[in-house]
N, C-alpha and C positions, 0 to 999 in steps of 0.2 A: 504494500500500500504506500502511496505517495501522499505526503501531507504538505499543504501550503499554509504558512502562518502569516505571510505578508500579503495583505489584501486590503481593499477599501470597500466598505459597506455603503451602498447608495440606498438600498431598501432592505430592511431587516427581514430575516426569516431563516428558520432552520428547516431544511428540506433534504430529501434524498431522491435521486432519480437517475435515469439513463442519460448520458451525455449525447448530444447531437452537435458535432463539432464541424466548423467551417473555417476556412482561411479567407473567406470573402465577406465583406460587409453586407448587411441586409436592411432593406427598407420594408417596414411593415405596411406602409401605404402602397398598395399595388403589388407587394411582394408576398403577402400572406393572406389567405382566405380566412377572415375572422369567424365565419360560420363553422368551418371544419378544422381549423388549425393547420391546414396544409400550406406548405411553401409553394407558391405558384409563379414566382419570378422565373421566367424561361431561361434567364442567363445565370441563375444561381446554382452552385454545385449541389445544394440540398433540395433542388426542385423535386416535388413529389413526396418529400418527407413530411411527416406530421409532427409538430412540435408540442402538441398538447401533453402536459404533465412532464415534459422532458427538461433537462438542464440545457438550454440553448447556449452554445458557446460560439460567439462571433467576435472577430477582432474589434469591431465597432459597428454602430448603426449608421445607416445611410438614409438620407431623405429629409423630409420636412417635419414640421410639428404635427402634421396630419397623422403620422404614425402613432402618436399618443392616443388619438381617437380610436384607432384600430385596436390598440392594446386595451383600452377601456372596454370596448365591445367584447374582446376575447376574455377578459376577466369576468364580465357579466355573464357570458354564455358558457363559461367553463372550458374554453378551448385554449387558454393561455398556457405558456410554458410554466413549469413550477418555479423556474428561476432563469435568469440570464447571467452569463459570465462573459466579461469582455476585457480587452486590454484598455480601451478607452470607451467611455459612455457619455454622450451628451446629456445634460440635465433633462432635456425633453423626453429621453427614453424612459426616465423614471416617472415622469408626470402621469402617464396613462395608468400604470399599476398603482400609483399613489392615490389617484382619484378613484380608481376601482376599489381600493381598500376602504376608502371613506364612504363611497356610495353603496357598495355591495357586501362589505364585510369580508372580502377576500382579495388578495393581491398576489404578489410574487416577489421573490427575493432578487436582488440585483447587486452583483459585486464586480470589482475590477481587480485584475492581477497584472503582473509584468509580462512582457513578451516571452521571457524565459520560462516562467511558470505556465503560461498559456500553451507553450509548445509541448508540455507534458500530456495534454489532453488528447484523447482519441474517442471517436464515436463508439458508443457501446459501453464505455467505461461507466461504472456506477460512481456517481459523485455525491458527496454528502456535505452540506453546509452546516456547520455547528457555529456556535457563538465565537469560538476561538480559532477555527481552522476550516479549510476546505480539504476533504479527504478524497483521493482518487483511488478507487478499488474497493473491494468488499471490506 
């Protein structure tokens, strides 16, 4: 098991789930179907994957503030990822889940790590967010 101790918490939450890892940024506006949780961006390497309940690992988000609206809808309908793990995250990425938490009583965790730590992640890994660490592996 690998353990990451150096990270930044943008949205709190202790979760465990399967990692869905990309080296490409993702725009939620037009890149994800909020009704199903499926990545629909035809140019994205995770196209066709469903991110519902997963730990979505993207280097950073891409797009406008409209992505927050998509994430709010995903939180509302239960199709959101359990968490997002990034190298860099714009504040607008946290806005949707934060509003979803206030409006619907459920949200998602959001953390950032270094490029070196991010490189440890692989799709299919089981990732656990605790208060003090990010654990990769069972």
